[in-house]
C-alpha positions as CSV (number, residue, x, y, z in Angstrom):
1,M,78.7,122.8,128.7
2,Q,80.2,121.2,125.6
3,L,83.4,119.1,126.1
4,T,85.4,119.0,122.9
5,T,87.5,116.0,121.8
6,S,90.6,118.2,122.4
7,G,89.4,119.0,125.9
8,L,88.7,115.3,126.6
9,F,92.3,114.6,125.4
10,V,93.8,117.3,127.6
11,L,91.8,115.9,130.6
12,A,93.1,112.4,129.9
13,C,96.7,113.8,129.7
14,I,96.3,115.7,132.9
15,G,95.0,112.5,134.6
16,L,97.8,110.4,133.3
17,G,100.3,113.0,134.4
18,V,98.9,113.1,138.0
19,W,98.7,109.3,138.1
20,F,102.3,108.8,137.0
21,K,103.6,111.6,139.2
22,K,102.1,109.9,142.3
23,D,103.3,106.4,141.3
24,N,107.0,106.2,142.1
25,S,107.3,102.8,140.4
26,F,106.2,103.8,136.9
27,R,108.6,103.2,134.0
28,K,109.1,105.5,131.0
29,R,108.0,102.6,128.7
30,E,104.6,102.4,130.5
31,F,104.2,106.2,130.1
32,I,104.9,106.0,126.4
33,A,102.7,103.0,125.9
34,V,99.7,104.6,127.6
35,S,100.3,108.0,125.9
36,V,100.5,106.4,122.5
37,F,97.3,104.5,123.3
38,W,95.4,107.7,124.1
39,I,96.8,109.5,121.1
40,L,95.7,106.6,118.8
41,A,92.4,106.3,120.6
42,L,91.5,109.9,119.9
43,A,93.3,110.5,116.6
44,T,91.7,107.6,114.6
45,P,88.2,108.0,113.1
46,F,86.9,105.2,115.4
47,G,88.4,106.8,118.5
48,A,87.0,110.2,117.5
49,T,83.5,108.6,117.1
50,A,83.8,106.9,120.5
51,A,84.9,110.2,122.1
52,T,82.0,112.0,120.5
53,K,79.6,109.3,121.8
54,F,81.1,109.6,125.3
55,Q,80.9,113.4,125.1
56,S,77.2,113.2,124.2
57,M,76.5,110.7,127.0
58,L,78.3,112.8,129.6
59,G,76.6,116.0,128.4
60,T,73.2,114.3,128.6
61,G,73.9,113.1,132.1
62,V,75.0,116.5,133.3
63,K,72.0,118.2,131.7
64,T,69.6,115.7,133.3
65,A,71.2,116.1,136.7
66,T,71.1,119.9,136.4
67,E,67.4,119.9,135.4
68,T,66.6,117.5,138.3
69,V,68.4,119.8,140.8
70,N,66.7,122.9,139.4
71,S,63.3,121.3,139.6
72,V,63.8,120.0,143.1
73,S,65.1,123.4,144.4
74,Q,62.1,125.3,143.1
């Protein structure tokens, strides 16, 4: 499974939405600040590189876990 940068961004947005929906005390300023942070974190070249690095680490971990489960179950 390959997680794209856009997919990672969508997951972050969904997580933020759920978090802010459950927290009754959040302010619109906080929502805007966190949203702008995530947009800048993934829209800049440095953020895109970090997201790609995170994506490869996550993919490697999932692949290793899958291989381990498959080898144990055989």
